[in-house]
Structure formats: C-alpha cells, structure tokens
N, C-alpha and C positions, 0 to 999 in steps of 0.2 A: 390749738386749744382742744382739749378733750371734749368729745360730744356728751351732752347730758341726755337724760331720757326725754326731756322736752324737745330737744333737737330731733330725736328719733321720731317723736309724734309729728313734728313739722315735716319731716321727710315723707312720712306716710300720707299726711294731708296733701302735700304738694304732688304726690303721685296721681291725685285726682280721684282717689277711691270714694270720697264722700260727695262728689259732685252729682252723681245721678240721684234723682228723687227716689228711685226704687231702693237704693241702698239705705237712704235715710229712713224710709218707711219700715224696712226690715229691722233696723235698730230700734225704732220706736215700738214696734210689735214685740221685740225681745224684751224691752223694758217693761212693757205691760205684762208679758208672760212672767217676768221676775216678780212683779207685784202680786200677781194672781197665785202663782205656784208657791211662793214663799211667804204668803201673808201671815201664817201662824208664827213663823220665826221672827218676822218683822214686828208683829204685835208683842211677842214675848220680850224682844230687845227693848221696845219702847216702854213696856210695863216696868222693866228693870230701871230704865233711865228716868221716865217721867209719867208713865201711865197715860200716854196720849197718842192717838193716831190721827193723821190728817190724810184722807184719801186723795190721790192724784190721778186716778185712772182716767177721769174725764179730761184732764189736761192733755194726756197722751192721745186720747181718741180725737180730741179737737185738732191737735197739731197734725196728726196723720190725715185727717179728713180735709183740712184747709191748706195743707202745705203747698200743693200745686198752685193754688191761687196766690198765696203769699209770695212764692218764688217767681211768679210770672212777671215779665217786663211790664212796667207801668207807663202807659202813654202820658204825655204831658202837653200843655199848651205850646203852640208854635207861634213864631212871628212870621212876617211875610218873607223874611230872608231864608227861613227853614221850612216853608210850606210844602215843598216837594221832597223833604228829607225824612228819614226815619229818626225820630227823636223820642227817647224813652229812658226810664230809670231801671236798671237791672240789679236786683238784690244778689249779692254774692257772699260766700263765706269769708269770715275775717281770718281764720287760721286756727291757732291753738288758744283755747279759752281756759282760764283758771277760775274755778268756782270754789269759793271758801264759804262753807256753811256755818250755821249756828246751832246751838244745842237745844233750843227750846222747841223747835220743830225739825228734828235732825234729818228726816227723810224728805219732807216737802221743800225745805229751804235749799236742798241740794238738787232734788229731782226736777223741780219746776224750771230753774234756769238750764238744767241739763237737757230737758226736753226741747227748749228753744235752741240750744246750741246744736243739738243733733238735727233738728228740723232745718236750721240754717246751713248745715253742711260743715260744721266745725269739728275739729278734734278737741278733746277736753281733758283737763286734769281736775279731779274733784278732791277737795280736802274737807272731810267732815270734822266737826268739833270733837276734840279729845274729851270734853266734859260729858258728852253722851256716848260713853265708851263702848257700851254694848251695841248700839246702833252703828257706830263707826267701824267696829270690828266686823260686824256682819256685812256691812256694805262692801268692805274690802274683800271679803270672801265671796260674795255673790256676784258683784258686777262683772268680773272677768268670766264668769260662767255663762253669762247671757249676752253681753255686749262684745263688740270687736275690741279685744284687749290691746291691739296695736294702735287703736284710735282713742280709747277712753281708759284713763288710769285713775286709780284711787291711791291717795297718799294719806296715811294716818300719822298721828303724833301730835306733839304739843307746839309750844311757841317756837322752839328751835327749828323744827321741821317747816313750820310756816314761814319763818324768816328765810330759810334756805330756798324755799319755793319762790319767794318774792324777789330773790336775786336773779332769777331766770327771766328771759324775755318772753312775754306772752303777747298775744294780739288783742286781748281784752281780759280784764279782771272783774269778776262779779263777786262782791263781798256783802254778806249779811251779818250785822252785829252792832257793836257799840261805836259811838262817834270817835272815841279815843283810838281804837284800833283802826277805824276807817281812815283816820288821818295818816297813820303809819302805812297803810296799804297804798294810799294815794301818793305819799312821798316816795315809796319804793317804785310805784308804777311810773312816776315822772322821770326816773332815770332812763327809762326806755321809751318815753313818750307813749306809754300804753294807756289807752282810754279805760275808764273804770265805770262800773255801776256800783254805787254804794247804797245799800238798803239799811239805813241806820234806825234810830228810834227817837227818843225824846219824850217830853211830857205832853201827852195828848189830852187836851182839856175837854170837858163835857159840861156844857151850859144847859141848865134846866130852867126854863122860863116858868114863872108862876101860872102862865096861861097855857097849860097843857094837861094831858092826862097823866098825872104824877105817878099813879099806880103802874100804868103800862111802862112809862119811862123807866121807873126803878127796876121793873122786872127785866127789861132788856139790858139795862146797864149792869145789873147784878150778873147776868149770864156772861156778858162780854168781859167784865172785870175779873171774875173769879174762875173762868175757864182756864185750864192749864195752870192753875194756881197763880194767875196774874202774870204769867211769864209769856206774854204775847206783845210784840212790838207795837201793835196798834190798840192795845187794851186802853180803856179810859183810865188816865193816870190820876185825875182829880176832878171833883165836881165843883162847878161855880153856880151859886144860886143866891137868891135874896134871903136874908135872915128869917123872914116870915114863913118860909117853907122848909127850913132845915130839919125841924122835928118831924115833919110829915115824910120827908125823904128817908130819914133814918128808920122810921116806922115801917115804911113800905119795903125797904131793903131787908129788914128783919123778917117780914112775912115771906118774902121771896126766898131767902136763905133757908128758912124752915121747909118751904116747899121743895127746893132743889136738893138739899143735903140732909134733911131731917134734923133731929135734935143734936146729933153728933157728926159733924162733917168729917171728923177724923176716921170714922168707920164707913163713910160713904164710898162706894166703888167709883163714883163719878168725880171725886175730889182728888186732885193731884198733889204732888209734893214738890218742894224746892229742890233744885238740881243737886246741890251739895251743901256741906256745912259752911263753906266760905260765904256762899250767897245767902244762906240762912242767917248767919251772923250779921251780914250787911243789911238785909231787909229788916231784921228785928231792931237794929240800932236806929233805924229811921223813925221808930215810934217815940223816941225820946222827945220830950216837951209836949207831946200830943195828948189829947183827951180821948180815951177810947169810948166810943158810943156802942159798938157791937164787937164781939169777938175778942181778940187779943191773946188767946191761948196759944201755946206753942210747945213743941217737943223736939229738941235738937237731935235726939237719937233716931228719929224718923224724918228729920227735915220737914216737920209739919208746922205750919203756921195757919191758924184758923182764919176764915174770911173775916176781915176786920174793917170797920168803918170808924174814921176819926173825925170828930166834929170841931168846929171853931178853930180850924188850922189857920195860922197866920203866914203870910208870904215869906217871912224871913226864917221860918222853921227849916231844919235840915231836910225834911222830907220833900220840901218844895224846891230844893236845889239840884236834885238829880232824878233821873228816871227811876221809878220805884221797882218795876219788873218783879212784882210780888203781890200777894193778896191783901194789900193795904189800900184803902180808898179814903183819901182825905176829902173833907168838905170845906171849901173856902167860901165865905159869904162876901157878896158884893152888893152895892146899892144900884141895882138895875143893869140894863143892857149895855149902856155906854161904858160903865165902869168895867163890865166883863170884857168888852172888846179891848179896852185900854190894858187890862190885865194880861190878856193873851198877846197883844202886840208888843208888850214890854219885854217879852221873853223870846227865846229862839223859836223859829217856825217849827211847829210840830209835824210829825208824820201823819197824824189824823186829827180831825176836829169833829166833835159831835154836838149837835144842837137839838134840843127838844122844845118844841113850841107849836102852838096852833095858830100863831099870829104870823101871817105872811110877811109883814113888815119886819118882824124880828129876824125871821129866816133870811130875808133879803139883805138886811144890814150885816148879819154875820157872814154871809157869803161874799158881800161886797167889800167889807171893811177889814177882813182878816185874811191871812194866807196860811195854807197848810198843804202837805203832800196830797191828802185826799179829805173828803168830808162826807159824812152821812148825817142826814136830818131825820130825827125821830127814830133812830136805831143806832146800833154800834156794830162795827166790824164788817157790815154787809157789803160795803163798796168793794171789799177785798174779794168777794165771791163772784163778782161779775167780770168774766174774763175779757169782755170787750172794753172795760175801763182800765187805763194804765195805772199801775200801782208803783208808787215811788215817793221819795221825799223831796224836800226843797230846803235850801240853806243847810243848817246844821243837821237836819233829819235825813240828808242824803242827796243823791243825784242819779239821774237815769230812771228808767221805768221798765216794768215787765208785766207779764200775764198775757197768755194767748198770743195774738199776733204782735203785741208790743215786745214780747221777749224775742221773737224772731227778728223783728226790726232792730232791736237793740244790739243783737249779736250778728248783724249783717252789715256789709258795706253797701250803701246805695249808690251804685256807679252810674254816673251820667254818660249817656251814649248818644252820639249823633252820627248817622251814616248818610253821606252825601254822594250823589252821582257826579260823573264828569260832564253831564249835559248842562246847557245854558250858562256856559262860562262867562258870556258877555254880561250877565247880571251881576257878576262879581266886580265889574269895573269900578264900582263906587268905593270899594275898599282898597284899591290899588293906587299907588302914586302915578302921576302927580295928583295930589288931593285938591282939586279945584273946588270952588264954591258950589258948583252944580253937583259934583260927586258927593260932597259932604251932605248936601241937602237930600240927595237920593239915599245915602246910607242911613240918615236919621229916619227917613220914611220907612225903610225896610225893617230896621231894628226896633222902631218905636211902636209898630202896629202889631198887636197880638191877634191871633185867630181864635175864634170860638169853635172848638171842635164839636160841640154839641149841635151846632147849626150847620147843616150840610150846605145850605145856600151860601153861607159866609165862606166856607172852605172852598167851594167850587168857584165862587167869585174871585177869591184870591188866586186860585190856580189859573183861572182864565186871564187875570191881570198879568200874572207872571209870564204866561205863555205869550200874551200879546206883547209884553215888553221885550221878551226874548225875540219874537219875530220881528219887532220893530228894530231892535238892535241889529239883527241879522240883515235886515233890509238896508240899514244905513251902511253896514260894512260892504254889501254887494254894490250899492250905489257908488261908494267911494272907489271901489275897484273897477267900475265900468268906465271905459274911455269916453270922453265927451264927444 
C-alpha cells in the first residue's frame, strides 16, 4: 500500500524526535514567534474574514512553563503488595493528531489544541476551515516557516479534503464545529478506533432571576451575545425570565447596545459581520414568526445583521429548534425557577449555562438540577478564560475537554507503570498455586490494604511489616531445610 503523508508524519514521530522536552519547548517558542512577528498579517486576515482576533500567547507561555511538571511521572497510592515497588503514571505522546478547526475563531480554535499537541509530544495535522479562507491560506503559508514541517502539516480545502483526511488513521482527532459534522467525524474515527475530542455547540440558555442586578446582568449578556456577531459557540443563545421583567431586560439591553456600538452598529469598528451569505440567509430566516423588540436591520451585501432582541418567543418557533450562531437574542418567558429548569432539561445538554441571581438557593438549584458542559454564574463566557478549568461539552454538545493542562492530558496516553524488584519472592507465595485457604486470605490482605503516601509512619510501618514477613518466611524456609 502506498504511504500517505500521515504515514510519513508517523515515521518521524516514531523516530523519537518529539520525545525530549527541549524539542517541544523549541516548537512552542517558534509558535509564539510566529504570533508575534506576523501579528499584523494575522490581524489583516482576520479582518477580512470576521474582524476578530483572539490572543493565544498566554496559552503558549503557560504550556512552555508548566510542561515539565505536566509530563513528569505521577506517583499513585500503593497497596501492601506494591509497597516496595515503583508505581506511577507516565504521560506519553499519542502519535499523530488531527486538528479540525472552525471558522468563527480560526486561529484560536486551531492553535489552542495544537499547543497541547506539541506540549504532549505529538505530531499534528491541522485543517483550518475553508470558510475563513484568508486565515486558512495564511496559516498554510506561515506554519512551515516556523514549525518543524516534518512534524506539523497544514491541509487546506473544503469538504472533500476533510473527508479524505478522515479516511486516514490518526491517533486522536480534535474537532471543533457543529454537532452534525461532529457525528460524521466520530463515525469516521470509529473505523480506526481513534479517540475523539468533539467541541460542539448547542443552545446555551441564560436564566435571569428577578432577584438580581438586572442592569449589570444585561450589560454582561449583551457583551457575550453580540461579540463576534454572536458567532461564538458559548454565546448566550436565549434568555429565560419571568414575564414581569421582560420589558426591563429589553430596556437595559437597548441602553447597553447604545453604549457599546453607538447609534449605528453597522459603522462601529467593534461590531463584526456574519461569515458569508449562506449563514446570513440562515440566521435571518430564524426571525420568522418572531416579534422584534430591538434591531432587526440587515444588509446582505455586507453580511450585516444588527444586534437584535426578540420578545415573547415561544418554544415551538424555528429559532428555538437550532443553535442561532448569530446576533439574534430571543427572550422566552417562564413562570419561575422550576419551569426554567424544566425547560432546560427538556432539551439537549448545552455547552454552557448562564445563571444571573443574587439568591444562593436559585444558584444552587440551577447547579444541582441541570447539566451542561460548563457554567458561569452572574456573567457569561468567563469560565472559558480560566485555563485551569476544563472546557468541553456533554451529550450533544460534545465530549472530551481542553485548555491548559487539560489539553495536554487529553492528547496524552497516561501509561500505568509498575517496577518490581526480584527481592522478597517469598511474599508472592500467596498468588501462586496451590491456592490454599491460608494463601487466599493472605492475598486478600495484601491487595485490599492501601497505603497512605502522605503519612510517612504508615508507609514505614508497611515496609517494616513486609520485611518482617519476608524474614519470617525466610526463617521458615531455613528451618525446613535444617536437619532434625
């Protein structure tokens, strides 16, 4: 069978080139150099695609700084049977990783998993989205100039190229995008028993309790919803609130929009555009049946849709049947907290959940009685910015997790290791035939008692017990061999 370029990457990986931490750090520094030296070009490509830049320099610096600790063997609890052994977990590279990015954050959604892949010692193929064509073209041009081109490859193109890639055998696939494509990725991966990380989306609800600072809540929601023109996988998809505060919410969002984007968001340098006309048409069609409370203006020639709030939206409306991924914010009224929880639980588990309340009971019930990939209370999006928190979905919103050490762990194999000496062989009698009642009892004792490694006294007591048992066993053997 003819070798593919993926096989070539695997050959280079298996040569051991990426095993040394020094090599991995060099590649991370080169990636940081790319982001620094080519920032103007990257910003221009993003402006042409979306007018949005997400900095990732801190992710690179964190991985470089912490990589040695992440990659170090991790000691684990022992039982009596392994008290004198070396027992640890050793993170090791998986091999060749495929990273399929998305168009809404074309650099961050490729480079964040790539940082983890490099730190974990993997080779990687990156496939940027064809929809953010300027960013994809620039990435293909720049990456080989900075990174080891025998270890890290960029593949551009559309659906046919992605389908061809998915026919190859990878050691892990990391995909960010829609649930529909996520299912196709998982199906392709299953043919090779390849593990996957799927960062999908869904309708992330935002519950506003009447017992909260509604002005502050609406300011934060407005920022999170309309940043990147609503094209963020964890943007608040819709608001749940009681009917009595719906008018106040609309009023406060209106004030905030005026503050953020002035009278004409279309001319604001801070307001983005829809990625293309196909998505423009899809998003605009979602407004059918809805009552526009704010915004609603659009310009297809510029893929512009104004920040829009829709009031009195009913659950059966089209806009509530799919992820919006655009600057439309429906307001759905519910009769209190219990109905809000029922509403959320009756739908697919979302990637994010937002709760605004000053009542600890409300917050506790929302956290206890619902499920979501992540949750932020009294703000939006901010859990994504904490690199020590794992980011990922659950159920229909995805599987696996990443960010910081979590990316490293996701793209590593955690190998169980036990190193035993040849000494004290007599202690192993309990596991060898003939399995008498006495031997079985002894085996249960050794395997059933765990050692507390944080307690030195406990460890040394166990060691002393084992030594004593070993000496006793040796004495029995000597006595048996001594003539009467």
